C-alpha positions as CSV (number, residue, x, y, z in Angstrom):
1,M,23.1,31.1,-56.7
2,I,20.1,30.9,-58.7
3,A,20.8,27.7,-60.0
4,S,21.7,26.4,-56.7
5,A,18.5,28.0,-55.1
6,A,16.5,25.8,-58.3
7,A,18.5,23.1,-56.8
8,D,17.6,23.4,-53.5
9,V,13.7,23.4,-54.0
10,R,14.0,20.7,-56.7
11,R,15.8,18.5,-54.2
12,R,13.7,19.1,-50.8
13,V,10.4,19.2,-53.1
14,L,11.3,15.4,-54.6
15,R,12.5,13.8,-50.8
16,S,9.2,14.6,-49.4
17,S,5.8,13.1,-49.9
18,D,2.8,13.7,-49.0
19,R,2.9,17.4,-48.1
20,F,2.2,21.0,-49.4
21,W,4.8,23.4,-50.1
22,H,4.8,27.1,-50.0
23,V,6.8,29.5,-52.0
24,E,7.7,31.1,-48.6
25,D,9.3,27.6,-47.5
26,F,12.3,28.4,-49.9
27,D,15.1,30.7,-49.4
28,G,16.0,33.3,-52.2
29,D,14.0,35.0,-54.9
30,P,10.6,34.1,-54.8
31,H,10.3,34.4,-59.0
32,A,13.0,32.1,-59.2
33,V,11.3,29.5,-56.9
34,V,8.3,29.7,-58.2
35,L,9.8,29.0,-62.0
36,Q,11.2,26.0,-60.6
37,L,8.0,25.1,-58.8
38,R,6.0,25.3,-62.1
39,R,8.6,23.7,-63.9
40,L,8.2,20.4,-60.9
41,V,4.4,20.8,-61.8
42,E,4.8,20.7,-65.7
43,A,7.1,17.5,-65.0
44,G,4.0,15.8,-62.7
45,Q,6.3,15.9,-59.7
46,L,4.1,18.5,-58.2
47,E,0.7,19.7,-58.1
48,R,-0.6,23.3,-57.8
49,V,-3.4,23.6,-55.4
50,R,-4.0,27.5,-55.7
51,R,-1.3,30.5,-56.0
52,G,1.4,29.8,-54.1
53,V,0.2,26.5,-52.6
54,Y,1.6,23.3,-54.0
55,W,1.3,19.6,-53.1
56,R,3.7,16.7,-53.2
57,G,1.9,13.4,-53.1
58,R,2.5,10.1,-53.7
59,K,2.7,8.6,-57.6
60,T,0.5,6.3,-58.5
61,R,-0.1,5.2,-62.2
62,F,-2.6,7.5,-62.8
63,G,-0.6,10.4,-61.9
64,M,0.6,12.5,-58.5
65,A,-2.2,11.7,-56.2
66,V,-4.5,14.8,-55.3
67,P,-4.6,16.2,-51.8
68,P,-7.1,15.4,-49.8
69,A,-9.4,18.2,-50.1
70,V,-10.7,19.2,-46.5
71,A,-6.4,19.6,-46.0
72,A,-6.6,21.2,-48.9
73,V,-8.9,24.0,-47.7
74,R,-7.2,24.0,-44.1
75,E,-4.0,24.6,-45.3
76,I,-4.9,27.9,-46.7
77,V,-7.7,29.1,-44.0
78,G,-5.3,28.3,-41.4
79,D,-5.8,26.3,-38.1
80,S,-7.9,28.8,-36.1
81,E,-10.7,28.0,-38.5
82,A,-13.3,25.0,-38.3
83,V,-13.1,23.0,-41.8
84,G,-15.1,19.7,-43.1
85,A,-16.4,18.0,-45.5
86,A,-19.9,18.0,-47.0
87,G,-22.4,17.0,-48.8
88,W,-22.2,13.7,-50.3
89,H,-18.2,14.1,-49.4
90,A,-19.0,14.0,-45.8
91,T,-21.8,11.2,-45.9
92,N,-19.3,9.1,-47.8
93,M,-16.6,9.9,-45.3
94,L,-18.8,8.7,-42.5
95,G,-20.2,5.7,-43.9
96,L,-23.7,7.0,-44.5
97,S,-23.6,6.5,-48.1
98,T,-21.5,4.9,-51.0
99,Q,-21.9,8.2,-53.7
100,V,-18.8,9.8,-54.4
101,S,-18.8,13.0,-55.2
102,P,-16.6,14.3,-58.2
103,T,-15.9,17.4,-56.6
104,P,-15.8,17.1,-52.7
105,V,-17.5,19.9,-51.2
106,V,-15.6,21.6,-48.3
107,A,-17.4,23.7,-45.1
108,V,-15.1,26.5,-43.4
109,T,-16.5,29.2,-40.8
110,Q,-15.6,31.8,-43.1
111,R,-15.9,33.4,-46.5
112,P,-14.6,30.3,-48.6
113,P,-10.9,31.1,-50.1
114,T,-10.6,31.3,-54.0
115,G,-8.6,29.9,-56.7
116,L,-9.0,25.9,-55.6
117,R,-8.8,24.0,-58.5
118,G,-11.1,20.8,-57.7
119,I,-12.8,21.9,-54.4
120,R,-16.0,23.7,-53.9
121,V,-16.2,25.5,-50.7
122,I,-19.3,26.7,-49.0
123,N,-19.1,29.1,-46.2
124,R,-20.6,28.4,-42.9
125,A,-19.1,31.8,-41.5
126,S,-22.8,32.3,-39.4
127,R,-21.6,29.2,-37.5
128,V,-19.3,30.7,-35.4
129,G,-19.9,27.9,-32.7
130,R,-17.8,25.4,-34.6
131,R,-14.8,28.0,-34.3
132,L,-15.4,28.5,-31.0
133,T,-15.0,24.9,-29.5
134,K,-12.1,24.2,-32.3
135,L,-14.2,21.4,-33.4
136,N,-12.5,19.0,-35.6
137,E,-12.6,17.8,-39.1
138,V,-14.9,14.8,-38.0
139,E,-17.0,17.0,-35.9
140,V,-17.6,19.6,-38.5
141,T,-18.3,16.7,-41.3
142,L,-21.1,14.7,-38.7
143,F,-22.6,18.5,-38.6
144,E,-22.7,18.8,-42.3
145,A,-24.1,15.4,-43.0
146,L,-27.1,16.2,-40.2
147,E,-27.9,19.1,-42.8
148,G,-28.0,17.6,-45.6
149,W,-29.7,14.4,-44.7
150,E,-32.7,13.8,-46.8
151,R,-30.5,15.1,-49.5
152,Y,-27.0,12.7,-49.2
153,V,-27.8,10.0,-46.3
154,E,-28.6,6.3,-48.5
155,L,-29.3,5.0,-45.6
156,D,-32.9,4.0,-44.3
157,R,-34.3,5.6,-41.3
158,A,-33.0,3.0,-38.4
159,E,-29.8,2.4,-40.1
160,A,-28.8,6.0,-40.4
161,L,-29.8,6.6,-36.4
162,D,-27.6,3.5,-35.6
163,R,-25.0,4.8,-37.7
164,F,-24.9,8.7,-36.5
165,A,-25.2,7.1,-32.6
166,K,-22.0,5.1,-33.3
167,L,-20.1,7.9,-34.5
168,L,-20.8,9.8,-31.6
169,K,-18.8,7.4,-29.8
170,R,-15.8,7.4,-32.0
171,S,-12.3,9.0,-29.5
172,D,-11.9,12.2,-32.4
173,V,-16.0,13.3,-31.9
174,R,-16.6,15.4,-28.1
175,V,-20.5,15.3,-27.5
176,N,-20.0,18.2,-24.9
177,R,-18.5,20.1,-27.8
178,L,-21.4,19.5,-30.6
179,V,-23.6,20.5,-28.1
180,R,-21.9,23.9,-27.4
181,A,-21.6,24.5,-31.1
182,A,-25.2,23.8,-31.8
183,E,-26.1,26.4,-30.8
184,T,-25.2,28.5,-33.5
185,E,-25.8,25.8,-36.4
186,S,-29.7,25.8,-37.9
187,P,-32.6,24.5,-36.7
188,R,-32.6,21.4,-38.6
189,V,-29.3,20.5,-37.5
190,R,-29.9,21.0,-33.8
191,E,-33.3,18.9,-34.0
192,R,-31.8,16.2,-35.8
193,L,-28.7,16.6,-32.8
194,R,-30.9,15.7,-30.5
195,A,-32.9,13.0,-32.1
196,V,-29.8,11.2,-32.4
197,L,-28.5,12.1,-28.8
198,M,-31.6,10.3,-27.9
199,H,-31.2,7.6,-30.6
200,A,-27.7,7.0,-28.7
201,G,-29.4,7.2,-25.0
202,L,-27.4,10.3,-24.2
203,H,-30.7,12.2,-23.0
204,Q,-28.9,15.0,-20.5
205,E,-26.9,16.2,-23.6
206,A,-29.9,16.6,-26.0
207,A,-31.7,18.2,-22.9
208,K,-29.2,21.1,-23.6
209,I,-29.9,21.6,-27.3
210,E,-32.7,24.0,-28.0
211,G,-34.7,22.9,-30.1
212,A,-36.3,24.7,-33.5
213,R,-39.0,27.6,-32.7
214,H,-41.1,27.1,-34.5
215,R,-43.5,24.0,-35.2
216,S,-43.3,23.7,-39.0
217,S,-39.6,23.8,-38.5
218,R,-38.9,21.1,-36.4
219,E,-41.3,18.7,-38.3
220,R,-39.7,19.0,-41.5
221,A,-36.2,18.4,-39.8
222,L,-37.6,15.6,-38.5
223,A,-39.2,14.1,-41.1
224,V,-36.1,12.0,-42.3
225,L,-37.1,10.1,-39.0
226,S,-40.7,9.1,-40.7
227,D,-40.8,5.8,-41.7
């Protein structure tokens, strides 16, 4: 029976591609399942994401392809949380920079999960609007790019504004949800989102966003738009 269960684990994993596996996905003794999964990891046929979670990617000449960082975090925290890229990882994904972060950074609207290999997770639990409006990965990533504009956007002011405005027209970016979720974003993000919406000609949507309460906060947020 144990040998049969081990063979089943191996057969199912090796037939798969680009998917996550959990110990609970298999019948039989969990300890025997874990042992077989570990053997597959040691053989280079599987990637361990964290305890109990594994990734079967495509084989490359460099070995097993690692799982997408955002997908790995979402696999652990579940679909109820808003998850997206942050830092250089965010601006690179959105075409706002060419820098590639050696360690991808992911933002999540809960306490960051632990034990993840090769991924840094930042806590955005206070940004509850992202979760309540069910923002998708691109929308969360857009907010993170606005948050870190001065540090992670390589384009000049005009190019960056044009790029952000173009992103708002993507089919997977829902401006109405961004506007609603902005209520719990930082003053920096709200001011910058307002500016981008205005640049995109979305004046009514921009008017719905409350700006920074203090002049100094507004000036710091919009310093990235100065020539």
